[in-house]
N, C-alpha and C positions, 0 to 999 in steps of 0.2 A: 718513251725511249725511241730514238731514231735508230734504224737498223742498218742503213747503207750510207756510205760517205764517198763523195768525190774529192780526190786529192790531186793537187797540181803543184808543180815546182817550175818557176820561171826565173830567168835572169834578164834584167833590163839594163840597157845601155843606150848610148847615143851614137848614131851613125848618120852622117850627112846632115847633122843638125836636127834630126828627128829621134825621138825616143822609140826604141824598138824592144820587143820582147822575144826572147828565145826560149821556147818550151824545153824544159829539161826532163819532163816526165809527168805522167798522169797515172792514177790508179783508182779503180772503183773498189773500195774496201767493203767487204760484206759485214764487217763488225767494227765497233768502236776501237777495240784493242788493235785490230789490224791497221786501221787508219792511223792511230798513234804510232805504231811500229813503223809504218811506211814513212811517215813524216820524219821520225828520228833517223831512219836509215838514209833517207835522201839528204838530210842535214849533215850527217856524217860523211856521206859520199861527196858533197860539195866541199866540206872542210878538208877531206883527204886530197882532193884535187888542187885546192888552193894552197895547201900546206903539206906537201908530201913528206914522208920521212926520208931524209937523205941517206940514211943507213941501209935503205932498201937495196942499194947496190946497182940498180939499173940506170942511174943517172950519170952522165959523163962528168968529169971533174969540172968544177966551177959553173955548172949549168944552173944551180940553184943559188940565189942570193937573197938575203933578207930584204924585206920591204922597208921603206923609210919609216922613221919613228912616228910620224904623225898620221900614218895610214891606219884606219880602224882595223882591228884584228878579227875579220869576219870568221876565219876558222875557229878561233878561240871562242867567239860569241856563240857560234852554232853548236860547238861541242858542249859549252856551258849550258845552253838551253836543253840539249839532249839529256844531260845529267841532273837537271834540276827537277826533283820530284814535285815540288810545289807548282812550278809552271806547267808540268805535264798534267797535273790534276786540274788546274784551271782550264787548260785546253780541252780536257776530257769533259768537264762540266759544261763548257760552252757548246761543244759539239752535241752532247747529249740533249741540251736544251734547244737544239735546232738552229744555233747561231753560226754564222760564217766565222771562221778563224783564219787570221792572217798573221804569219810570222815573217818579218822582213828585217833585213840588215843590209848594209852597203859598205863598200870601200870607196876609193876615190874615182873609180870608173864604172862600177856595176852595182845594181841593187839585186839582191837575191830574195825571192818571195816564195813562201810555202803557204798554200791555201788548202783549206778543207771545209766542206759543208755537207750537210745532210741531204741525201737524195729526197727524202720525204719533205723537207723544208722547201726544196726547189719545186717539187710538185705542187705544194700548197700555194706557193707564190704564183704559179701559172693559173691557178683557179680563181685568183682575185681579179676582178675586172680591171682592165687597163684604164688609166686616166688618159682621155683623149681630149685635147684642146684644139679648137679651130684656130687656124693661122690666117690673119689677114682680113 
C-alpha cells in the first residue's frame, strides 16, 4: 500500500499559438482517502467556477449566459465523476497500486487535468538507472 500521494490540478489552453498550463493547485496527501477527497474537492471547485449558481445573488443581471449547445459540459462531467462510486473505486485501486491517475476533460478552449500519484512510486522510479543514449 502506498502511503503518500502528490495531487495536482492544471488548466491547459493556447496562448500565442503555444499550449500553456496554469497550475490550479497541488496537495501532498498523507493518505489515500485524503488524496481522493482533494481530487473530488478540486473537481467540484472547478465545476462551481465554470457553472456558478445564478441564484447566489451576487451576479449582476444578464452577467451569466448559457454556453452554446455543442460545447462539452465540463461542470456536469466533473460533478458526475465526483458522484460515481465505481469510478472513485477505480481511482483508489490504481493509486493504491502505485499507478499515476489522470482525470481530464475539456471544453472548446481549455483542458482541465487532475493528476495523482504515489510518492513511493516516484521514489522507486528515481532509483531505476536512467537510460542514457549517446548522440552523434
